[in-house]
Short mmCIF file of the C-alpha atoms (twelve columns), coordinates in Angstrom:
data_MODEL
# 
_entry.id   MODEL 
# 
loop_
_atom_site.group_PDB 
_atom_site.id 
_atom_site.type_symbol 
_atom_site.label_atom_id 
_atom_site.label_alt_id 
_atom_site.label_comp_id 
_atom_site.label_asym_id 
_atom_site.label_seq_id 
_atom_site.Cartn_x 
_atom_site.Cartn_y 
_atom_site.Cartn_z 
_atom_site.pdbx_PDB_model_num 
ATOM 1   C CA . UNK A 1   105.139 48.593 65.190 1 
ATOM 2   C CA . UNK A 2   101.760 50.296 64.819 1 
ATOM 3   C CA . UNK A 3   101.466 53.323 62.558 1 
ATOM 4   C CA . UNK A 4   100.109 56.661 63.720 1 
ATOM 5   C CA . UNK A 5   96.421  56.516 64.606 1 
ATOM 6   C CA . UNK A 6   95.417  58.820 61.726 1 
ATOM 7   C CA . UNK A 7   96.866  56.367 59.195 1 
ATOM 8   C CA . UNK A 8   94.202  53.793 60.154 1 
ATOM 9   C CA . UNK A 9   91.259  56.088 59.386 1 
ATOM 10  C CA . UNK A 10  90.457  56.212 63.078 1 
ATOM 11  C CA . UNK A 11  88.561  59.282 64.154 1 
ATOM 12  C CA . UNK A 12  87.112  62.366 62.465 1 
ATOM 13  C CA . UNK A 13  83.671  60.776 62.506 1 
ATOM 14  C CA . UNK A 14  80.774  63.137 61.705 1 
ATOM 15  C CA . UNK A 15  78.150  64.737 63.920 1 
ATOM 16  C CA . UNK A 16  74.537  64.508 62.765 1 
ATOM 17  C CA . UNK A 17  72.302  67.321 64.030 1 
ATOM 18  C CA . UNK A 18  68.667  66.901 65.032 1 
ATOM 19  C CA . UNK A 19  66.623  69.934 66.059 1 
ATOM 20  C CA . UNK A 20  64.352  69.555 69.079 1 
ATOM 21  C CA . UNK A 21  61.816  71.707 70.913 1 
ATOM 22  C CA . UNK A 22  62.815  74.684 73.106 1 
ATOM 23  C CA . UNK A 23  65.876  75.467 70.992 1 
ATOM 24  C CA . UNK A 24  67.676  72.234 71.862 1 
ATOM 25  C CA . UNK A 25  69.861  70.435 69.335 1 
ATOM 26  C CA . UNK A 26  71.031  66.828 69.525 1 
ATOM 27  C CA . UNK A 27  74.331  66.084 67.787 1 
ATOM 28  C CA . UNK A 28  74.936  62.350 67.232 1 
ATOM 29  C CA . UNK A 29  78.585  61.303 66.980 1 
ATOM 30  C CA . UNK A 30  78.483  58.594 64.297 1 
ATOM 31  C CA . UNK A 31  81.219  56.110 65.185 1 
ATOM 32  C CA . UNK A 32  79.989  53.618 62.594 1 
ATOM 33  C CA . UNK A 33  82.060  55.663 60.133 1 
ATOM 34  C CA . UNK A 34  85.172  54.807 62.104 1 
ATOM 35  C CA . UNK A 35  87.740  52.237 61.037 1 
ATOM 36  C CA . UNK A 36  86.277  48.728 61.562 1 
ATOM 37  C CA . UNK A 37  82.843  50.345 61.933 1 
ATOM 38  C CA . UNK A 38  82.814  51.109 65.664 1 
ATOM 39  C CA . UNK A 39  84.202  53.323 68.421 1 
ATOM 40  C CA . UNK A 40  86.183  50.322 69.702 1 
ATOM 41  C CA . UNK A 41  88.836  50.887 67.025 1 
ATOM 42  C CA . UNK A 42  89.985  53.825 69.135 1 
ATOM 43  C CA . UNK A 43  90.133  51.717 72.295 1 
ATOM 44  C CA . UNK A 44  91.916  48.804 70.639 1 
ATOM 45  C CA . UNK A 45  94.550  51.045 69.073 1 
ATOM 46  C CA . UNK A 46  95.438  52.683 72.391 1 
ATOM 47  C CA . UNK A 47  95.483  49.368 74.257 1 
ATOM 48  C CA . UNK A 48  97.771  47.652 71.740 1 
ATOM 49  C CA . UNK A 49  99.963  50.707 71.224 1 
ATOM 50  C CA . UNK A 50  100.654 50.780 74.972 1 
ATOM 51  C CA . UNK A 51  100.985 47.069 75.731 1 
ATOM 52  C CA . UNK A 52  103.739 46.115 78.172 1 
ATOM 53  C CA . UNK A 53  106.435 43.617 77.198 1 
ATOM 54  C CA . UNK A 54  104.660 40.252 77.122 1 
ATOM 55  C CA . UNK A 55  107.294 37.626 76.286 1 
ATOM 56  C CA . UNK A 56  105.204 35.095 74.316 1 
ATOM 57  C CA . UNK A 57  101.918 35.232 76.175 1 
ATOM 58  C CA . UNK A 58  98.647  35.293 74.279 1 
ATOM 59  C CA . UNK A 59  96.340  38.288 74.758 1 
ATOM 60  C CA . UNK A 60  92.832  37.574 76.053 1 
ATOM 61  C CA . UNK A 61  89.869  39.933 76.349 1 
ATOM 62  C CA . UNK A 62  86.212  39.701 77.306 1 
ATOM 63  C CA . UNK A 63  84.074  41.523 74.730 1 
ATOM 64  C CA . UNK A 64  80.656  41.700 73.089 1 
ATOM 65  C CA . UNK A 65  82.395  41.607 69.702 1 
ATOM 66  C CA . UNK A 66  83.443  45.055 68.468 1 
ATOM 67  C CA . UNK A 67  86.510  45.351 70.690 1 
ATOM 68  C CA . UNK A 68  87.530  41.789 69.882 1 
ATOM 69  C CA . UNK A 69  87.444  42.527 66.155 1 
ATOM 70  C CA . UNK A 70  89.543  45.660 66.592 1 
ATOM 71  C CA . UNK A 71  92.057  44.110 69.006 1 
ATOM 72  C CA . UNK A 72  92.532  41.211 66.618 1 
ATOM 73  C CA . UNK A 73  93.421  43.590 63.778 1 
ATOM 74  C CA . UNK A 74  96.075  45.516 65.692 1 
ATOM 75  C CA . UNK A 75  97.508  42.486 67.478 1 
ATOM 76  C CA . UNK A 76  97.998  40.761 64.113 1 
ATOM 77  C CA . UNK A 77  100.125 43.725 63.050 1 
ATOM 78  C CA . UNK A 78  102.238 43.146 66.148 1 
ATOM 79  C CA . UNK A 79  102.352 39.355 65.585 1 
ATOM 80  C CA . UNK A 80  100.704 38.704 68.955 1 
ATOM 81  C CA . UNK A 81  98.196  35.889 69.439 1 
ATOM 82  C CA . UNK A 82  94.717  36.784 70.613 1 
ATOM 83  C CA . UNK A 83  91.808  34.926 72.188 1 
ATOM 84  C CA . UNK A 84  88.456  36.722 72.111 1 
ATOM 85  C CA . UNK A 85  85.995  35.703 74.833 1 
ATOM 86  C CA . UNK A 86  82.372  36.293 73.889 1 
ATOM 87  C CA . UNK A 87  79.197  34.930 75.453 1 
ATOM 88  C CA . UNK A 88  75.966  33.344 74.293 1 
ATOM 89  C CA . UNK A 89  74.263  36.717 73.836 1 
ATOM 90  C CA . UNK A 90  76.518  37.724 70.933 1 
ATOM 91  C CA . UNK A 91  74.559  38.461 67.765 1 
ATOM 92  C CA . UNK A 92  74.886  36.170 64.755 1 
ATOM 93  C CA . UNK A 93  76.053  39.152 62.741 1 
ATOM 94  C CA . UNK A 94  78.913  39.924 65.123 1 
ATOM 95  C CA . UNK A 95  79.924  36.269 65.334 1 
ATOM 96  C CA . UNK A 96  80.011  36.035 61.543 1 
ATOM 97  C CA . UNK A 97  82.134  39.162 61.391 1 
ATOM 98  C CA . UNK A 98  84.636  37.662 63.849 1 
ATOM 99  C CA . UNK A 99  84.830  34.518 61.724 1 
ATOM 100 C CA . UNK A 100 85.261  36.475 58.493 1 
ATOM 101 C CA . UNK A 101 88.229  38.306 60.007 1 
ATOM 102 C CA . UNK A 102 89.839  35.137 61.338 1 
ATOM 103 C CA . UNK A 103 89.396  35.999 65.020 1 
ATOM 104 C CA . UNK A 104 90.117  33.109 67.394 1 
ATOM 105 C CA . UNK A 105 87.146  33.230 69.755 1 
ATOM 106 C CA . UNK A 106 85.549  31.169 72.505 1 
ATOM 107 C CA . UNK A 107 81.870  31.344 73.483 1 
ATOM 108 C CA . UNK A 108 81.757  31.331 77.276 1 
ATOM 109 C CA . UNK A 109 78.834  29.583 78.948 1 
ATOM 110 C CA . UNK A 110 77.108  31.109 81.940 1 
ATOM 111 C CA . UNK A 111 78.413  30.156 85.361 1 
ATOM 112 C CA . UNK A 112 75.683  29.136 87.806 1 
ATOM 113 C CA . UNK A 113 75.783  32.227 90.014 1 
ATOM 114 C CA . UNK A 114 76.895  34.793 87.422 1 
ATOM 115 C CA . UNK A 115 75.449  36.716 84.500 1 
ATOM 116 C CA . UNK A 116 76.948  36.234 81.039 1 
ATOM 117 C CA . UNK A 117 79.321  39.210 81.157 1 
ATOM 118 C CA . UNK A 118 80.607  38.277 84.609 1 
ATOM 119 C CA . UNK A 119 81.141  34.734 83.344 1 
ATOM 120 C CA . UNK A 120 83.410  35.778 80.514 1 
ATOM 121 C CA . UNK A 121 85.248  38.212 82.788 1 
ATOM 122 C CA . UNK A 122 85.870  35.353 85.213 1 
ATOM 123 C CA . UNK A 123 87.278  33.217 82.405 1 
ATOM 124 C CA . UNK A 124 89.616  36.037 81.348 1 
ATOM 125 C CA . UNK A 125 90.890  36.296 84.928 1 
ATOM 126 C CA . UNK A 126 91.289  32.526 85.200 1 
ATOM 127 C CA . UNK A 127 93.234  32.333 81.940 1 
ATOM 128 C CA . UNK A 128 95.563  35.133 83.000 1 
ATOM 129 C CA . UNK A 129 96.290  33.299 86.241 1 
ATOM 130 C CA . UNK A 130 97.683  30.358 84.234 1 
ATOM 131 C CA . UNK A 131 100.574 32.599 83.190 1 
ATOM 132 C CA . UNK A 132 99.993  31.819 79.502 1 
ATOM 133 C CA . UNK A 133 97.698  34.793 78.834 1 
ATOM 134 C CA . UNK A 134 97.716  38.540 79.409 1 
ATOM 135 C CA . UNK A 135 94.278  40.050 80.011 1 
ATOM 136 C CA . UNK A 136 94.039  43.579 78.615 1 
ATOM 137 C CA . UNK A 137 91.032  44.141 80.934 1 
ATOM 138 C CA . UNK A 138 89.072  46.884 79.199 1 
ATOM 139 C CA . UNK A 139 87.120  47.414 82.442 1 
ATOM 140 C CA . UNK A 140 90.180  48.749 84.291 1 
ATOM 141 C CA . UNK A 141 92.636  49.593 81.502 1 
ATOM 142 C CA . UNK A 142 93.391  53.323 81.552 1 
ATOM 143 C CA . UNK A 143 94.153  53.205 77.832 1 
ATOM 144 C CA . UNK A 144 90.438  52.554 77.292 1 
ATOM 145 C CA . UNK A 145 89.733  55.894 78.946 1 
ATOM 146 C CA . UNK A 146 92.685  57.652 77.279 1 
ATOM 147 C CA . UNK A 147 91.514  56.587 73.816 1 
ATOM 148 C CA . UNK A 148 88.415  58.717 74.257 1 
ATOM 149 C CA . UNK A 149 90.109  61.457 76.283 1 
ATOM 150 C CA . UNK A 150 92.736  61.871 73.551 1 
ATOM 151 C CA . UNK A 151 90.676  61.345 70.404 1 
ATOM 152 C CA . UNK A 152 86.876  61.227 70.696 1 
ATOM 153 C CA . UNK A 153 86.430  64.120 73.113 1 
ATOM 154 C CA . UNK A 154 88.805  66.618 71.411 1 
ATOM 155 C CA . UNK A 155 87.126  65.858 68.079 1 
ATOM 156 C CA . UNK A 156 83.712  66.707 69.513 1 
ATOM 157 C CA . UNK A 157 85.048  69.869 71.150 1 
ATOM 158 C CA . UNK A 158 86.628  71.056 67.888 1 
ATOM 159 C CA . UNK A 159 83.636  70.082 65.741 1 
ATOM 160 C CA . UNK A 160 81.388  72.168 67.983 1 
ATOM 161 C CA . UNK A 161 83.910  74.984 68.564 1 
ATOM 162 C CA . UNK A 162 83.384  74.354 72.261 1 
ATOM 163 C CA . UNK A 163 79.607  74.798 72.055 1 
ATOM 164 C CA . UNK A 164 78.745  71.752 74.159 1 
ATOM 165 C CA . UNK A 165 76.240  71.741 77.008 1 
ATOM 166 C CA . UNK A 166 75.751  68.020 77.643 1 
ATOM 167 C CA . UNK A 167 77.225  64.677 76.589 1 
ATOM 168 C CA . UNK A 168 75.286  61.412 76.753 1 
ATOM 169 C CA . UNK A 169 77.289  58.176 76.536 1 
ATOM 170 C CA . UNK A 170 76.251  54.513 76.539 1 
ATOM 171 C CA . UNK A 171 78.140  52.784 79.357 1 
ATOM 172 C CA . UNK A 172 79.622  49.301 79.556 1 
ATOM 173 C CA . UNK A 173 83.319  49.087 80.390 1 
ATOM 174 C CA . UNK A 174 83.239  52.832 81.097 1 
ATOM 175 C CA . UNK A 175 86.076  53.895 78.804 1 
ATOM 176 C CA . UNK A 176 84.006  56.131 76.557 1 
ATOM 177 C CA . UNK A 177 82.125  58.051 79.225 1 
ATOM 178 C CA . UNK A 178 85.211  58.351 81.461 1 
ATOM 179 C CA . UNK A 179 87.441  59.747 78.744 1 
ATOM 180 C CA . UNK A 180 84.859  62.139 77.360 1 
ATOM 181 C CA . UNK A 181 83.777  63.265 80.822 1 
ATOM 182 C CA . UNK A 182 87.307  63.996 82.024 1 
ATOM 183 C CA . UNK A 183 88.168  65.997 78.912 1 
ATOM 184 C CA . UNK A 184 84.918  67.965 78.815 1 
ATOM 185 C CA . UNK A 185 84.993  68.811 82.528 1 
ATOM 186 C CA . UNK A 186 88.546  70.114 82.126 1 
ATOM 187 C CA . UNK A 187 87.336  72.337 79.292 1 
ATOM 188 C CA . UNK A 188 84.148  73.490 81.011 1 
ATOM 189 C CA . UNK A 189 83.029  72.174 84.372 1 
ATOM 190 C CA . UNK A 190 79.424  73.158 83.582 1 
ATOM 191 C CA . UNK A 191 79.075  70.584 80.797 1 
ATOM 192 C CA . UNK A 192 76.587  67.967 81.950 1 
ATOM 193 C CA . UNK A 193 77.821  64.368 81.581 1 
ATOM 194 C CA . UNK A 194 75.219  61.598 81.554 1 
ATOM 195 C CA . UNK A 195 75.754  57.854 81.381 1 
ATOM 196 C CA . UNK A 196 73.085  55.536 80.012 1 
ATOM 197 C CA . UNK A 197 72.678  51.792 80.502 1 
ATOM 198 C CA . UNK A 198 69.924  49.263 79.778 1 
ATOM 199 C CA . UNK A 199 67.383  48.422 82.458 1 
ATOM 200 C CA . UNK A 200 68.736  45.295 84.162 1 
ATOM 201 C CA . UNK A 201 72.306  46.582 84.175 1 
ATOM 202 C CA . UNK A 202 73.456  47.879 87.561 1 
ATOM 203 C CA . UNK A 203 76.421  50.125 86.793 1 
ATOM 204 C CA . UNK A 204 74.578  53.014 88.429 1 
ATOM 205 C CA . UNK A 205 72.485  50.885 90.792 1 
ATOM 206 C CA . UNK A 206 69.076  49.239 90.615 1 
ATOM 207 C CA . UNK A 207 68.123  45.586 90.305 1 
ATOM 208 C CA . UNK A 208 69.814  42.966 88.138 1 
ATOM 209 C CA . UNK A 209 67.834  41.735 85.172 1 
ATOM 210 C CA . UNK A 210 68.158  40.424 81.645 1 
ATOM 211 C CA . UNK A 211 68.670  42.732 78.683 1 
ATOM 212 C CA . UNK A 212 69.630  42.227 75.049 1 
ATOM 213 C CA . UNK A 213 71.837  45.305 74.677 1 
ATOM 214 C CA . UNK A 214 75.068  43.301 74.666 1 
ATOM 215 C CA . UNK A 215 77.381  46.210 73.878 1 
ATOM 216 C CA . UNK A 216 76.573  48.043 77.105 1 
ATOM 217 C CA . UNK A 217 75.726  47.252 80.692 1 
ATOM 218 C CA . UNK A 218 77.514  45.460 83.511 1 
ATOM 219 C CA . UNK A 219 76.851  44.044 86.937 1 
ATOM 220 C CA . UNK A 220 78.038  46.933 89.076 1 
ATOM 221 C CA . UNK A 221 80.450  49.670 88.000 1 
ATOM 222 C CA . UNK A 222 83.771  48.853 86.366 1 
ATOM 223 C CA . UNK A 223 87.019  50.053 87.923 1 
ATOM 224 C CA . UNK A 224 87.167  52.788 85.286 1 
ATOM 225 C CA . UNK A 225 83.742  54.069 86.289 1 
ATOM 226 C CA . UNK A 226 84.591  53.918 89.987 1 
ATOM 227 C CA . UNK A 227 87.727  55.959 89.344 1 
ATOM 228 C CA . UNK A 228 85.933  58.600 87.264 1 
ATOM 229 C CA . UNK A 229 82.458  58.654 88.817 1 
ATOM 230 C CA . UNK A 230 82.945  62.214 90.087 1 
ATOM 231 C CA . UNK A 231 82.934  63.441 86.471 1 
ATOM 232 C CA . UNK A 232 79.505  61.923 85.762 1 
ATOM 233 C CA . UNK A 233 76.524  64.097 86.698 1 
ATOM 234 C CA . UNK A 234 73.698  61.609 86.236 1 
ATOM 235 C CA . UNK A 235 72.439  58.613 84.351 1 
ATOM 236 C CA . UNK A 236 69.481  57.062 82.554 1 
ATOM 237 C CA . UNK A 237 68.377  53.432 82.482 1 
ATOM 238 C CA . UNK A 238 66.485  52.621 79.286 1 
ATOM 239 C CA . UNK A 239 64.464  49.431 78.594 1 
ATOM 240 C CA . UNK A 240 65.468  47.413 75.518 1 
ATOM 241 C CA . UNK A 241 62.079  48.012 73.878 1 
ATOM 242 C CA . UNK A 242 62.529  51.754 74.135 1 
ATOM 243 C CA . UNK A 243 66.059  51.545 72.715 1 
ATOM 244 C CA . UNK A 244 64.744  49.552 69.739 1 
ATOM 245 C CA . UNK A 245 61.871  52.023 69.244 1 
ATOM 246 C CA . UNK A 246 64.298  54.936 69.001 1 
ATOM 247 C CA . UNK A 247 66.616  52.996 66.685 1 
ATOM 248 C CA . UNK A 248 63.679  52.562 64.340 1 
ATOM 249 C CA . UNK A 249 62.748  56.230 64.660 1 
ATOM 250 C CA . UNK A 250 66.293  57.292 63.749 1 
ATOM 251 C CA . UNK A 251 66.181  55.003 60.730 1 
ATOM 252 C CA . UNK A 252 62.724  55.983 59.529 1 
ATOM 253 C CA . UNK A 253 62.949  59.745 60.136 1 
ATOM 254 C CA . UNK A 254 66.635  60.451 59.468 1 
ATOM 255 C CA . UNK A 255 67.915  57.381 57.577 1 
ATOM 256 C CA . UNK A 256 70.388  56.748 60.420 1 
ATOM 257 C CA . UNK A 257 70.965  53.008 60.697 1 
ATOM 258 C CA . UNK A 258 72.464  52.743 64.174 1 
ATOM 259 C CA . UNK A 259 72.952  50.025 66.777 1 
ATOM 260 C CA . UNK A 260 70.813  49.430 69.840 1 
ATOM 261 C CA . UNK A 261 73.218  51.305 72.160 1 
ATOM 262 C CA . UNK A 262 72.758  54.347 69.943 1 
ATOM 263 C CA . UNK A 263 68.978  54.075 70.217 1 
ATOM 264 C CA . UNK A 264 69.373  53.831 73.985 1 
ATOM 265 C CA . UNK A 265 71.525  56.973 74.150 1 
ATOM 266 C CA . UNK A 266 69.186  58.870 71.820 1 
ATOM 267 C CA . UNK A 267 66.223  57.884 74.009 1 
ATOM 268 C CA . UNK A 268 68.050  59.383 76.989 1 
ATOM 269 C CA . UNK A 269 68.805  62.544 75.000 1 
ATOM 270 C CA . UNK A 270 65.131  62.975 74.094 1 
ATOM 271 C CA . UNK A 271 64.213  62.682 77.785 1 
ATOM 272 C CA . UNK A 272 66.939  65.128 78.793 1 
ATOM 273 C CA . UNK A 273 65.933  67.632 76.088 1 
ATOM 274 C CA . UNK A 274 62.461  67.860 77.609 1 
ATOM 275 C CA . UNK A 275 63.971  69.311 80.788 1 
ATOM 276 C CA . UNK A 276 66.290  71.959 79.298 1 
ATOM 277 C CA . UNK A 277 66.299  74.817 76.774 1 
ATOM 278 C CA . UNK A 278 68.714  76.042 74.109 1 
ATOM 279 C CA . UNK A 279 71.277  73.315 74.706 1 
ATOM 280 C CA . UNK A 280 73.679  71.459 72.425 1 
ATOM 281 C CA . UNK A 281 73.465  67.818 73.464 1 
ATOM 282 C CA . UNK A 282 76.082  65.336 72.228 1 
ATOM 283 C CA . UNK A 283 75.059  61.685 71.858 1 
ATOM 284 C CA . UNK A 284 77.677  58.989 71.331 1 
ATOM 285 C CA . UNK A 285 76.616  56.367 68.769 1 
ATOM 286 C CA . UNK A 286 79.085  53.457 69.117 1 
ATOM 287 C CA . UNK A 287 78.252  51.507 65.956 1 
ATOM 288 C CA . UNK A 288 75.764  50.813 63.176 1 
ATOM 289 C CA . UNK A 289 72.677  48.669 62.742 1 
ATOM 290 C CA . UNK A 290 74.343  45.965 60.644 1 
ATOM 291 C CA . UNK A 291 75.390  43.956 63.703 1 
ATOM 292 C CA . UNK A 292 71.837  43.834 65.066 1 
ATOM 293 C CA . UNK A 293 69.663  42.928 62.078 1 
ATOM 294 C CA . UNK A 294 68.021  40.070 63.982 1 
ATOM 295 C CA . UNK A 295 66.585  42.595 66.456 1 
ATOM 296 C CA . UNK A 296 65.078  44.772 63.736 1 
ATOM 297 C CA . UNK A 297 63.883  41.970 61.473 1 
ATOM 298 C CA . UNK A 298 60.227  42.656 62.227 1 
# 
């Protein structure tokens, strides 16, 4: 049986403050200091803690890597088998990390009429239909949302003593933005909630295209986003090049070595800060730069 969440060093990650023009302050929630080095430790804990009775079925999940690593850890504690479905866009660093932790993974090839993420989601569905697997389905699993509603969002609220004007969250499965949005809107309906995705992702609309930001993005909104869309006030779509530029700026100016999703969210925060005054803007940084060294090699 899993221990209490606090016993795994999950949560209590720091906020890093950056002063901007017009009295604005950006506060970056540094989830790379979380257990297993990403925000997905929160999600995995809540999903495994609340699993239904499974008989002897194997768990399967579609993931860009971080959730797979975290699910594997907690499922091992429960003596449950796990198959991690990744796709060909996974970074070498993340793949190596999965191997180092003994994660049983499969690299899913692209189906003819689908993008890579949709391809691995299809395989997860197909495997579940065999009756031998249970798909935890992070895209619809309410525990994905509850992980952030119950841990990430209250932490931010308490760290800022309620002084929050806006929250900017990278969006993929939708668990982070949904949980934070629901909590913050219940605390103060005037808090502005903004999702951010890479250009080419169509969670909030637009045209399909390729992008390298594997930890975020999706073809259309997930079920979690559809269910919680009313809590989200707006969104940004950021090109990969811009996300990388802001990652490098964070590293060079502030010695913050953060992943590409963090650069994307910070880029959105910089744009938002140009339109407002005297606001405290929260940016969610899902993980660190170590999983994306190939992108920043030059």
